[in-house]
C-alpha positions in Angstrom: 0.2 -0.2 0.0 1.3 3.3 -1.0 2.9 5.5 1.7 0.2 8.8 1.9 0.1 11.8 4.0 -2.7 13.4 5.1 -4.5 16.5 3.4 -3.6 19.6 4.8 -5.4 23.4 4.7 -3.5 26.1 2.9 -4.8 29.4 4.1 -4.8 32.0 1.1 -3.3 34.8 3.2 0.1 37.1 2.8 3.2 34.9 3.0 4.2 37.4 5.9 0.9 36.7 8.2 2.2 33.6 9.8 5.6 35.6 11.0 3.0 38.5 12.5 0.8 35.1 14.3 4.1 33.4 15.4 5.2 37.2 17.0 1.8 37.6 18.6 1.9 33.9 20.0 5.0 34.2 21.0 6.7 37.6 21.2 9.4 36.3 23.4 10.7 33.0 21.9 13.7 33.5 20.2 13.6 33.2 16.7 17.0 33.9 15.6 20.8 33.4 16.7 23.5 34.7 15.0 27.2 35.1 16.4 26.2 36.5 19.7 23.3 37.9 18.8 19.7 36.9 19.6 16.4 38.1 18.3 12.8 37.0 19.5 9.7 36.8 17.4 8.2 39.9 18.7 12.0 41.8 17.6 11.6 40.4 14.3 8.3 41.2 13.6 9.0 44.9 14.4 12.4 45.2 12.2 10.5 44.0 9.5 7.5 46.0 9.8 9.9 49.4 10.2 11.7 48.2 6.7 8.4 47.6 5.3 7.7 51.1 6.0 10.7 52.6 5.0 10.6 50.8 2.0 7.3 52.4 1.3 8.4 55.5 2.0 11.0 55.2 -0.7 8.4 54.3 -3.0 8.3 50.7 -3.5 4.9 49.7 -4.2 3.1 46.5 -4.8 4.7 43.9 -7.4 8.0 45.6 -7.2 11.0 43.5 -7.2 13.8 44.2 -4.7 16.9 42.2 -4.7 18.6 40.7 -1.8 22.4 40.3 -2.2 23.1 39.2 1.3 24.6 36.0 3.1 22.9 34.2 6.1 22.3 36.7 9.0 19.1 38.5 10.2 19.4 41.3 7.8 18.3 38.6 5.3 15.2 37.3 6.7 14.1 41.0 7.9 14.5 42.2 4.1 12.7 39.3 3.1 9.7 39.6 5.1 10.0 43.9 4.7 9.8 43.4 1.3 6.8 41.4 1.2 5.0 43.5 3.8 5.6 46.7 1.6 4.2 45.0 -1.1 7.2 44.1 -3.1 8.8 41.0 -4.2 12.2 39.7 -3.1 14.5 38.1 -5.3 17.5 36.8 -3.6 20.8 36.6 -5.5 23.9 34.6 -4.7 26.4 36.4 -2.7 29.6 34.8 -4.8 27.7 36.7 -8.1 30.1 38.5 -9.9 29.0 42.0 -11.1 27.9 40.6 -14.8 25.5 38.2 -13.1 24.2 40.8 -10.5 23.4 43.3 -12.8 21.7 40.3 -14.9 19.0 39.6 -12.3 18.3 42.9 -11.2 17.6 44.0 -15.0 16.4 40.8 -15.7 13.6 41.1 -12.7 12.8 44.8 -13.3 14.3 45.4 -9.5 13.7 49.2 -8.3 15.6 48.5 -5.6 18.6 45.8 -3.8 19.4 45.5 -0.6 23.4 44.3 0.2 26.0 44.2 3.0 28.8 46.8 2.8 31.9 43.8 1.9 29.7 43.2 -1.4 28.9 46.7 -2.4 32.0 47.3 -4.3 30.2 44.3 -6.9 27.0 46.1 -6.7 29.0 49.5 -7.9 30.8 47.8 -10.8 27.2 46.2 -11.8 25.9 49.3 -11.4 28.4 50.9 -14.5 25.8 49.0 -16.8 22.5 49.2 -14.9 21.5 51.7 -12.7 21.1 50.1 -9.2 19.0 51.7 -6.1 21.2 50.3 -3.3 20.5 49.9 0.4 23.6 48.6 2.1 23.8 46.7 5.7 26.7 48.2 7.3 27.9 49.3 10.6 28.5 52.8 9.8 26.8 54.6 7.1 28.2 55.1 3.1 28.8 58.2 1.8 25.4 58.7 -0.8 24.1 55.1 -0.2 20.8 54.4 1.8 22.0 53.0 5.3 19.7 49.9 6.1 19.7 50.3 9.9 19.0 53.7 9.6 16.2 52.9 8.1 14.9 50.9 10.4 15.9 53.1 13.7 14.0 56.2 11.7 11.0 54.6 10.7 7.8 53.7 13.1 6.4 49.9 12.4 3.2 51.2 10.1 3.6 48.9 6.7 1.5 49.5 4.1 0.2 45.7 3.8 -1.4 46.3 0.6 -4.2 43.3 -0.6 -2.3 40.3 -2.0 -4.4 37.6 -4.0 -2.8 34.6 -2.9 -3.1 32.3 -5.4 -2.2 35.0 -8.0 0.4 38.0 -6.5 4.0 36.8 -6.8 5.5 36.4 -3.1 9.2 35.6 -4.4 11.3 35.9 -7.7 14.1 33.2 -7.2 16.1 32.6 -10.7 17.0 29.0 -11.4 19.8 28.2 -13.8 18.7 28.0 -17.4 19.6 24.9 -19.7 18.9 26.5 -23.0 20.0 30.2 -22.1 20.5 32.6 -18.9 18.8 32.5 -15.6 15.4 32.7 -15.4 13.1 33.7 -12.8 10.6 31.4 -11.2 7.4 33.1 -10.2 6.3 31.8 -6.8 3.3 33.2 -5.6 1.8 33.8 -1.7 0.0 30.5 -2.3 2.6 28.3 -3.5 5.3 29.1 -0.2 2.4 29.0 2.2 1.3 25.6 1.0 5.2 24.5 0.8 6.4 25.6 3.7 3.2 23.5 5.4 4.0 20.8 3.5 8.0 20.6 4.7 6.6 21.2 8.3 4.1 18.6 8.0 6.6 15.7 6.5 9.6 17.2 8.5 7.8 16.9 11.8 9.0 20.4 12.7 7.7 21.9 16.1 8.2 24.8 18.1 10.4 23.3 20.6 12.7 22.5 17.4 16.1 24.3 16.9 17.3 24.0 13.2 20.6 24.8 12.3 20.7 26.5 8.8 24.2 26.9 7.7 22.2 26.9 3.7 22.4 29.7 2.0 19.1 31.6 2.5 18.9 32.5 -1.1 18.5 29.0 -2.3 15.3 27.7 -2.5 15.6 24.7 0.0 17.1 26.9 2.8 14.4 30.1 2.4 11.8 26.7 3.0 13.6 26.0 5.8 13.3 29.8 6.8 9.8 29.8 6.3 8.9 27.0 7.7 10.9 27.2 11.0 9.4 30.3 11.7 5.6 29.7 11.0 6.1 27.3 13.9 7.8 29.4 16.1 11.0 27.4 15.9 14.4 29.0 16.8 16.8 29.2 14.1 20.4 29.0 14.4 22.2 31.0 11.6 25.6 30.1 10.1 26.8 32.7 7.6 28.5 29.9 5.3 29.3 26.2 6.1 32.7 25.6 7.6 33.4 21.9 8.3 34.7 22.7 12.2 32.3 26.0 13.0 29.3 23.3 12.0 30.5 21.3 14.4 30.9 23.6 17.3 27.5 24.6 16.8 26.0 21.6 17.1 27.7 20.9 19.8 26.9 24.4 21.4 23.2 25.0 20.4 22.0 21.1 20.6 20.0 21.5 17.5 17.3 18.9 16.9 17.0 18.9 12.8 20.1 19.6 10.5 19.6 20.2 6.6 22.7 19.2 4.3 23.6 18.7 0.8 25.5 16.0 0.2 28.8 17.0 -0.2 28.9 17.8 3.7 28.0 13.9 4.7 30.8 13.0 2.3 33.1 15.2 4.0 31.9 14.4 7.6 32.5 10.9 6.7 36.7 11.6 6.7 37.0 13.8 9.7 37.5 12.5 13.0 36.2 15.1 14.9 32.8 14.1 14.0 32.7 11.5 16.6 34.0 13.7 19.9 30.7 15.8 18.8 27.3 14.8 20.8 25.1 14.1 18.2 22.2 13.1 20.3 20.1 16.6 20.2 19.5 15.5 16.4 16.1 13.7 15.6 17.2 13.7 11.8 19.1 15.1 9.1 17.7 15.9 5.8 20.0 15.9 2.6 18.3 17.5 -0.4 19.2 19.5 -3.4 21.3 16.7 -5.0 21.4 13.0 -5.0 22.4 11.4 -1.8 24.4 7.7 -2.6 23.0 5.4 -0.3 26.5 4.4 1.5 27.2 8.2 2.2 24.8 8.3 4.2 24.6 4.9 6.0 28.1 5.7 6.8 27.2 9.2 8.4 24.5 7.6 10.2 27.0 4.6 11.6 29.6 7.1 12.7 26.7 9.5 14.5 23.7 7.5 15.5 21.5 10.1 13.5 18.7 8.9 11.0 20.1 10.9 7.6 16.8 11.1 5.2 16.8 11.8 1.6 14.4 14.1 0.2 13.8 16.1 -3.4 12.4 19.7 -4.7 12.8 22.0 -7.4 12.8 25.5 -7.3 9.6 25.6 -9.6 7.9 23.5 -6.8 8.5 26.0 -4.2 10.9 23.2 -3.6 10.2 20.1 -1.9 8.0 17.6 -3.3 9.2 14.4 -1.9 10.7 13.4 1.5 11.5 10.1 3.5 9.7 10.1 6.6 11.3 10.7 9.8 10.7 7.3 11.1 13.6 5.1 10.6 11.9 2.1 9.9 10.1 3.9 7.2 12.9 5.2 5.6 13.9 3.7 2.2 17.7 5.6 2.2 18.3 4.7 -1.8 14.9 6.9 -2.5 13.7 10.5 -1.9 10.6 9.3 -0.3 7.2 9.7 -1.3 5.5 12.7 -2.3 4.5 15.5 0.2 0.6 16.0 1.1 -1.3 16.7 -1.4 1.1 16.1 -4.5 0.1 13.8 -7.1 3.0 12.0 -9.2 3.0 9.8 -12.1 5.7 8.9 -14.5 5.7 9.1 -18.4 7.5 7.3 -21.5 10.5 9.7 -22.4 9.6 9.5 -25.8 5.9 9.5 -26.3 4.7 10.8 -22.9 2.4 8.2 -22.0 1.6 6.9 -18.6 4.1 4.3 -17.0 2.6 1.7 -14.5 4.7 1.3 -11.4 8.3 0.1 -11.3 8.9 1.6 -15.1 11.5 4.2 -15.3 10.4 7.4 -17.3 10.1 11.1 -16.9 8.3 12.4 -13.1 6.0 14.6 -13.2 3.9 16.2 -10.4 1.0 18.5 -9.3 -0.1 20.0 -6.6 -0.4 23.5 -4.8 3.6 24.5 -4.4 3.9 24.2 -8.3 5.1 27.6 -9.8 2.7 30.4 -11.5 5.5 30.2 -14.4 8.3 31.2 -15.7 9.2 35.6 -15.0 8.3 36.9 -18.7 8.9 33.1 -20.0 5.6 32.1 -21.4 6.8 29.9 -23.9 8.8 27.6 -21.9 5.7 27.4 -19.3 3.8 25.8 -21.9 6.5 23.2 -22.0 7.0 22.9 -18.5 3.3 23.0 -17.1 1.9 21.1 -20.2 -1.5 19.5 -19.1 -1.3 21.1 -15.9 1.7 19.0 -14.5 5.0 20.1 -13.3 7.5 18.3 -16.4 10.5 17.7 -14.3 13.1 16.6 -16.5 14.6 14.0 -14.0 14.4 10.4 -14.8 13.0 8.6 -11.8 11.0 5.2 -10.8 8.0 4.9 -8.3 7.5 1.7 -6.4 4.7 0.0 -5.0 4.9 2.0 -2.0 5.2 5.7 -3.4 8.7 6.3 -2.8 10.8 7.6 -5.6 14.1 7.2 -7.0 15.6 9.4 -9.1 17.7 8.0 -11.7 19.2 10.3 -13.9 18.4 13.9 -15.4 16.7 14.1 -18.8 17.9 17.7 -18.6 21.4 19.3 -19.1 21.6 20.8 -15.8 24.7 20.4 -13.7 24.4 19.9 -10.0 27.6 21.1 -8.2 27.8 20.8 -4.3 24.0 21.1 -4.3 24.0 24.2 -6.7 22.3 24.1 -10.0 24.8 25.0 -12.9 23.2 25.8 -16.6 25.7 24.5 -19.3 24.3 27.7 -22.0 25.3 30.2 -19.5 28.9 29.0 -19.3 29.0 28.4 -23.1 28.2 31.8 -23.8 30.9 33.1 -21.2 33.2 31.1 -23.4 31.7 32.4 -26.8 32.8 35.8 -25.7 36.4 34.3 -25.9 37.9 35.5 -29.6 39.9 32.3 -29.7 36.6 29.9 -28.9 35.0 28.7 -32.5 32.3 26.3 -30.7 32.2 24.7 -27.2 29.7 22.2 -25.2 29.9 22.4 -21.6 28.9 19.2 -19.6 28.7 17.7 -15.7 31.2 14.9 -15.6 31.5 13.0 -12.1 33.4 14.7 -9.4 33.9 12.6 -5.8 33.8 15.6 -3.6 31.1 18.1 -5.5 29.3 15.4 -7.1 29.4 17.0 -10.4 32.0 19.2 -11.9 31.6 21.1 -15.1 33.5 20.2 -18.1 33.8 22.3 -21.2 34.4 20.8 -24.8 36.1 23.6 -27.3 36.8 23.8 -30.7 39.7 26.4 -31.2 40.0 29.2 -33.9 43.5 30.6 -32.5 46.0 30.0 -30.1 45.0 29.6 -26.5 45.9 27.3 -23.6 42.7 25.4 -21.5 44.0 27.2 -18.4 43.5 30.4 -20.1 39.8 29.8 -21.4 38.7 28.6 -17.7 40.5 31.4 -16.1 38.1 33.6 -18.5 35.6 32.0 -17.5 36.5 32.7 -13.6 36.8 36.0 -13.7 33.1 36.4 -15.0 31.3 33.9 -12.9 30.3 33.5 -9.3 32.8 30.3 -8.1 30.6 27.3 -8.2 30.2 27.9 -11.6 33.7 27.6 -12.6 35.2 25.4 -15.7 37.0 22.7 -13.5 38.1 20.8 -17.0 38.5 21.5 -20.6 39.5 19.4 -23.3 39.9 21.0 -26.9 38.0 18.9 -29.6 37.9 18.9 -33.4 34.2 19.4 -33.5 31.2 19.5 -31.2 28.9 16.8 -32.4 25.2 18.0 -33.3 22.0 16.9 -34.8 20.9 17.9 -38.3 19.4 20.7 -37.0 22.3 22.0 -35.0 21.5 21.0 -31.5 24.3 19.9 -29.6 24.1 16.2 -28.6 24.9 16.9 -25.1 24.2 12.9 -24.5 26.8 12.0 -27.0 29.2 13.8 -25.2 28.3 12.5 -21.6 28.3 9.1 -23.0 31.9 9.5 -24.5 32.9 10.9 -21.5 31.7 7.8 -19.5 33.2 5.4 -21.8 
C-alpha cells in the first residue's frame, strides 16, 4: 500500500502573516541566533514592520521587485519579509555573484532596489556601471551617498502598508534558477505556493515549536528559504551560520544542540572523513535531511553509523517551491536509496520519455508532479511555461521510477543541468561566456562526476586561435560565481550536433563515461 500523507489546509493569506502570528503567540521566544546576537519573534517582526514602512516611503509599491544580495544573517530574514510587507517581491541573489550576474538578475527581474551588505557593495557598484541600481546597504557605519539599512529601520515607525494580496495570483518571491537553454530565469512563486510548501515541509518533517534548526545552507537558495519560512511558521529557533565551515558547524552542533540538521551531500561526504565528527554529541538531532542533489546510499548510511543519527533524503526543485518528496522521519519507514514519497496533496506519475504516455509502477520515465506548491510560471517566459507546465503537470525533466509504496528513486536527469555541491549550473550560461573569447569557435559544457562536488562543469572547445585550457578557464572564472567555474577543459575537432544544430549533450556524456 502506498505511503500517503494527510491532506492539509492552505490559507490564502499574505506570506508574512505567519510571522505576525508567531510574534503575537510567542513574542519572547528566540527566533534567530546569529553569532552573539539573539532576536525574539517580537523583535524580528518589529524590524520587518519598520523596514517595510521605510521601503514604502522610498517608493516601493505592490509587485515591485527588490533584489537581496546578502549572506545568512538577520538582515536577510528582515529584508525578505520586509519587502513582502511593503507589497514588493524579494528576488534573492547568490552573494558570490560577480558584477555581470548581479546586473543581469537586477535588470531581468526589473528590480527597483537592491539590499546588500558593505562587503558586497563594490560588486554592486561595478554592476551599476551597466545597470542603474538603487542600493540599500547593511553596514556598521553609513556609506556616503547610500541608503543605510540600520538607519532606515531606526528612523521609521512600524506602520507597514500591507497592500491587499491575491494569494493565488500575486507573486511573493522571484528566485532565479539556472537555465539549460540560456541565462538563468526567474521562477514566479505565489504567496499560496510558498504558504502551501512551508506547511507541507513542516508536516512531512515533523517540525515543531520546540525545534532548533541549524541553517548554514544559503538563504538565497530555495531549499534554505523553505527552512527559514517553515521554521518561523511554527515558532522554532533558527541558528544562522553565514556559510558552511566544517569545524565551526560541528562547534555549533555541540553548542546549540539543534534538533534537525539540513545538508547537501558533499557535507556528509566530508564529515565521513573527519575524525572530529566522533567527538561531537549528536544526540539532540532527530534526523539529518539531505537535499538539492542525489545522495549516494552508502554515504548516508556511513554517516548514520558514525553518529547514530537517521539520514533522510528529499527531493524538490525551485519550480515547486521547492519540496515535493522526502523520506518519513521514522527510521523504520526510510528507504535510503529513494527520495521518499510525495508530501501532502502532491500527485505524481511517470511518463514515457519519448511518447509522454503514462507508465505503470516500477517503469522508468520522466517524473511529473502536480500540487499547490507548483509555480505560477517563469518570469516573462510563456513559451517555456507551455512546455514545463503542459497539461497541468510540472514536467521535472528528471528520470525516475515509483515503487509500490509510492517512494521515488531518481535515476538520471534528462535535462543537462549540472549539480555541483547542490548548486544548479546551467551549461548554456558557461557556453555563452566561452563564446565571448576570441579564440573559441565552438563549445559545449557538460557535467562530469566528481567525488567531492557530485558533478563539475567540463568544457569541450573547438579553437580558432592559439589558446591554452588554463587561459580559457581563467577567463570564465573572472565572469561567473566561483561555484560555476569550469573545472576541466578539453580541446576537440568538432562538437557533435544533430541536423538542426542542437548539441548532442547525451553523446558527449556517454563518451565521457566510457
